[in-house]
FINUTOR-439180 format. One line per 5 residues: number of its first residue (from 1); for each residue x, y negated, z negated of C-alpha. Coordinates in Angstrom, 1 decimal, always signed. Layout:
NUM	X,Y,Z; ...
END
This chain:
1	+88.3,-104.8,-63.5; +84.5,-105.3,-63.8; +82.0,-108.0,-64.0; +78.2,-107.8,-64.8; +77.2,-109.2,-61.4
6	+79.4,-106.6,-59.6; +76.9,-104.0,-60.7; +73.5,-105.7,-60.2; +71.2,-106.2,-57.3; +68.8,-104.1,-55.2
11	+68.7,-100.8,-53.3; +67.6,-100.6,-49.7; +64.5,-98.8,-48.7; +66.0,-98.0,-45.3; +67.7,-94.7,-44.5
16	+71.1,-94.3,-43.0; +71.2,-92.7,-39.5; +74.9,-91.8,-39.2; +76.9,-88.7,-39.9; +79.6,-87.5,-42.3
21	+83.0,-86.1,-41.5; +86.5,-85.8,-43.0; +88.9,-88.2,-41.3; +92.6,-88.0,-42.2; +91.7,-86.1,-45.3
26	+89.1,-88.5,-46.6; +85.3,-87.9,-46.6; +83.9,-90.6,-44.3; +80.4,-91.9,-43.2; +80.4,-92.6,-39.5
31	+78.0,-95.0,-37.8; +77.9,-95.0,-34.0; +76.7,-97.6,-31.4; +73.6,-97.0,-29.3; +73.7,-93.8,-27.2
36	+75.6,-94.2,-24.0; +77.5,-97.2,-25.3; +81.3,-97.2,-25.5; +82.4,-98.8,-28.8; +84.1,-102.1,-28.5
41	+86.4,-101.4,-31.5; +86.7,-99.6,-34.8; +85.4,-101.3,-38.0; +86.3,-99.9,-41.4; +84.0,-100.9,-44.1
46	+85.5,-101.0,-47.6; +82.6,-100.8,-50.0; +81.5,-102.5,-53.2; +81.7,-100.6,-56.5; +79.1,-98.1,-55.5
51	+81.1,-96.4,-52.8; +80.7,-94.6,-49.5; +77.5,-92.7,-50.4; +75.6,-95.8,-51.5; +72.7,-96.2,-49.0
56	+73.2,-100.0,-48.8; +76.8,-99.6,-47.5; +75.8,-97.0,-45.0; +72.8,-98.9,-43.7; +75.0,-102.0,-43.2
61	+77.5,-99.9,-41.3; +74.6,-98.7,-39.1; +73.7,-102.4,-38.4; +77.2,-103.2,-37.4; +77.3,-100.2,-35.1
66	+73.9,-100.8,-33.5; +74.0,-104.6,-33.2; +77.7,-105.0,-32.3; +78.4,-101.7,-30.4; +81.2,-100.7,-32.8
71	+82.3,-97.4,-34.2; +82.1,-97.9,-38.0; +83.8,-95.8,-40.7; +82.9,-95.9,-44.4; +85.6,-93.9,-46.1
76	+85.6,-92.7,-49.7; +88.5,-94.8,-50.8; +87.4,-94.2,-54.5; +88.2,-90.5,-54.3; +84.7,-89.4,-55.4
81	+84.7,-91.8,-58.4; +82.4,-94.5,-57.3; +80.2,-96.4,-59.8; +76.9,-94.5,-60.4; +73.9,-96.3,-58.9
86	+72.1,-96.0,-62.3; +74.1,-99.1,-63.2; +72.1,-101.3,-60.9; +68.8,-100.8,-62.7; +70.5,-101.0,-66.1
91	+72.1,-104.3,-65.2; +68.8,-105.7,-63.8; +67.2,-104.7,-67.1; +70.0,-106.4,-69.1; +70.0,-109.7,-67.1
96	+66.2,-110.0,-67.0; +64.2,-111.6,-69.8; +63.2,-109.0,-72.3; +59.4,-108.3,-72.2; +59.2,-108.1,-76.0
101	+61.3,-108.7,-79.1; +61.5,-104.9,-79.5; +63.1,-104.5,-76.1; +65.6,-107.3,-76.8; +66.6,-105.7,-80.1
106	+66.4,-102.0,-79.4; +66.6,-101.3,-75.6; +69.1,-104.0,-74.4; +71.9,-102.7,-76.7; +71.2,-99.2,-75.4
111	+71.3,-100.3,-71.8; +74.6,-102.2,-72.5; +76.2,-99.1,-73.9; +75.1,-97.0,-70.9; +76.5,-99.5,-68.5
116	+79.8,-99.5,-70.3; +79.9,-95.7,-70.3; +79.7,-95.9,-66.5; +81.9,-99.0,-65.9; +84.9,-98.1,-68.0
121	+85.8,-94.8,-66.2; +85.2,-96.5,-62.9; +87.4,-99.4,-63.7; +90.2,-97.0,-64.8; +89.9,-94.7,-61.8
126	+89.3,-97.3,-59.0; +91.7,-100.2,-59.9; +93.2,-101.7,-56.8; +96.8,-100.7,-57.7; +95.6,-97.1,-57.8
131	+93.4,-97.0,-54.7; +95.1,-99.4,-52.3; +97.9,-96.9,-51.4; +95.3,-94.6,-50.1; +93.8,-97.3,-47.9
136	+97.2,-98.1,-46.4; +97.8,-94.4,-45.8; +94.5,-94.0,-44.0; +95.2,-97.0,-41.8; +98.7,-95.8,-40.9
141	+97.2,-92.4,-40.0; +94.6,-94.1,-37.8; +97.3,-96.1,-36.0; +99.7,-93.2,-35.6; +97.1,-90.7,-34.3
146	+95.2,-90.4,-31.0; +92.2,-92.6,-30.8; +88.9,-91.3,-32.1; +87.0,-89.5,-29.4; +84.5,-92.4,-28.9
151	+87.4,-94.7,-28.3; +89.6,-92.3,-26.2; +89.3,-94.5,-23.2; +90.9,-97.4,-25.1; +94.4,-96.4,-26.2
156	+95.0,-99.9,-27.7; +91.7,-100.2,-29.6; +91.4,-102.8,-32.3; +90.5,-102.4,-35.9; +88.4,-104.8,-38.0
161	+87.9,-104.7,-41.8; +84.7,-105.5,-43.6; +85.1,-105.7,-47.4; +82.5,-106.3,-50.1; +83.1,-107.1,-53.8
166	+85.6,-104.5,-54.8; +86.4,-104.0,-51.1; +86.9,-107.7,-50.7; +89.9,-107.5,-53.0; +91.4,-104.8,-50.7
171	+90.5,-107.0,-47.7; +92.6,-109.8,-49.1; +95.4,-107.4,-49.9; +95.4,-106.1,-46.3; +95.5,-109.7,-45.0
176	+98.8,-110.5,-46.7; +101.9,-111.2,-44.6; +103.7,-108.1,-45.9; +105.7,-105.2,-44.4; +103.2,-102.9,-46.2
181	+100.5,-104.2,-43.8; +102.4,-103.4,-40.7; +102.2,-100.3,-38.5; +105.2,-98.1,-39.2; +105.9,-97.5,-35.5
186	+105.6,-100.9,-33.8; +105.5,-103.3,-36.9; +102.3,-104.9,-35.7; +99.5,-105.7,-38.2; +97.5,-102.6,-39.3
191	+94.3,-104.5,-38.7; +93.3,-107.1,-36.2; +90.8,-109.1,-38.2; +89.0,-109.1,-41.5; +85.5,-110.2,-42.8
196	+84.8,-110.3,-46.5; +81.7,-111.2,-48.5; +81.8,-112.2,-52.2; +85.3,-110.7,-52.8; +86.2,-110.0,-56.4
201	+89.3,-110.8,-58.5; +91.2,-112.8,-55.9; +94.3,-114.6,-57.1; +94.1,-118.2,-56.1; +96.1,-119.8,-54.6
206	+98.6,-117.0,-54.1; +96.5,-114.4,-52.2; +94.8,-117.1,-50.1; +98.0,-118.8,-49.1; +99.5,-115.3,-48.2
211	+96.7,-114.5,-45.7; +98.1,-113.9,-42.3; +95.4,-111.9,-40.5; +92.3,-113.6,-38.9; +89.8,-113.7,-41.8
216	+86.2,-114.8,-42.3; +84.8,-115.2,-45.8; +81.3,-115.9,-47.1; +80.5,-116.4,-50.8; +77.6,-117.9,-52.7
221	+77.7,-121.1,-54.7; +76.1,-119.2,-57.6; +78.7,-116.4,-57.6; +79.7,-115.5,-61.1; +82.8,-113.6,-60.0
226	+84.2,-116.4,-57.8; +82.8,-119.6,-59.3; +82.0,-122.6,-57.1; +85.2,-124.6,-57.9; +87.3,-121.5,-57.0
231	+85.4,-120.9,-53.9; +85.9,-124.6,-52.8; +89.6,-124.3,-53.5; +89.7,-121.1,-51.4; +87.9,-122.8,-48.6
236	+90.2,-125.8,-48.7; +93.3,-123.6,-48.5; +92.0,-121.6,-45.6; +91.1,-124.7,-43.7; +94.5,-126.1,-44.5
241	+96.1,-123.0,-42.9; +94.1,-123.7,-39.8; +95.4,-127.2,-39.6; +99.0,-125.9,-40.1; +98.6,-123.3,-37.4
246	+97.2,-125.9,-35.0; +100.2,-128.2,-35.6; +102.8,-125.5,-35.4; +101.4,-123.0,-32.9; +98.7,-124.9,-31.0
251	+96.1,-122.5,-32.4; +94.9,-119.1,-31.1; +93.5,-119.4,-27.6; +90.3,-117.8,-26.2; +89.9,-118.7,-22.5
256	+91.8,-121.9,-23.1; +89.8,-122.8,-26.1; +91.5,-123.0,-29.5; +90.2,-120.4,-32.1; +90.5,-121.1,-35.8
261	+92.2,-118.1,-37.4; +90.3,-118.6,-40.7; +86.8,-119.6,-41.7; +84.8,-119.7,-44.9; +81.2,-120.4,-45.7
266	+79.8,-121.2,-49.1; +76.1,-120.3,-49.1; +73.8,-122.4,-51.2; +71.9,-120.4,-53.8; +73.6,-117.1,-53.1
271	+74.8,-114.9,-55.9; +77.5,-112.3,-56.1; +76.5,-109.2,-54.1; +74.1,-111.0,-51.9; +75.5,-109.5,-48.6
276	+75.1,-105.9,-49.7; +72.8,-105.4,-52.7; +69.7,-107.3,-51.9; +66.2,-106.6,-53.3; +64.2,-105.5,-50.3
281	+61.1,-107.4,-51.5; +63.0,-110.7,-51.9; +62.7,-112.6,-48.6; +65.3,-115.2,-49.6; +67.8,-112.6,-50.5
286	+67.2,-110.8,-47.3; +67.7,-114.0,-45.3; +71.1,-114.6,-47.0; +72.2,-111.0,-46.4; +71.4,-111.5,-42.7
291	+73.4,-114.7,-42.7; +76.4,-112.7,-43.8; +75.7,-109.9,-41.3; +75.5,-112.4,-38.5; +78.7,-114.1,-39.6
296	+80.6,-110.8,-39.7; +79.4,-109.7,-36.2; +80.3,-113.2,-34.8; +83.8,-112.9,-36.2; +84.3,-109.4,-35.0
301	+83.1,-110.4,-31.5; +85.6,-113.3,-31.5; +88.6,-111.2,-32.5; +88.0,-107.6,-31.5; +86.9,-108.4,-27.9
306	+85.7,-105.9,-25.5; +86.8,-102.3,-25.2
END
């Protein structure tokens, strides 16, 4: 379960500002809203291949917390076996033109072997069928326990999911209309809405047609993991679901205004990983990452509401 573009990109120069704790037995990074602000809801960020300690994932969680006034958890759903960040530079070296024939003949094969030595163990340890039960257990524990201290005034707090690359696969799994995705006590959905950017290894049409939780998706038209024809088919299926909902249910209502339950943006020129692994010195990449961040916060604001 790996692809070259899943391991390439850039590393942020910003520093995370949150804290670490163990929540329901899982090491978790916690990003909090501005001081004196009551969180509107809880967002659980399911990371890309580089896991909960990767600075990019933590900094994005900080952005969601500060800009949207959310409590954000970034749990270690990979059980300490996240992909090593050395793979990022190695993949950039592999995918960039070789500076000389010597580099092409000698160094590139060495870099490829080093990437494989990192990717193969990660692929084996972090396959969705192995890691998803832990995600479900974590969510069940959140739902069956008293609210986090920051949300103690809101007994019926809502939960949003943000999933990227590897985490996007889990986001789609959580969105399925399945008894596994229901709270054991009241049979309601474990999560209230989902945002995902450049999800990997989605089964089309099955996993798209099975989506039942409000979901927002953004992908690039230059994504090598979800190629443009697949992305366009996914978009068509999600919009079709909106049309069916409108015909059967009249659509979700927000102050009397119909809300589409699903949305998808295909961003021109964006590559796989653009929402999370930007090169800080690339202005265009940073703009596309901000597009994804704005879309996520808009979606959460629409479905998670006020505390």
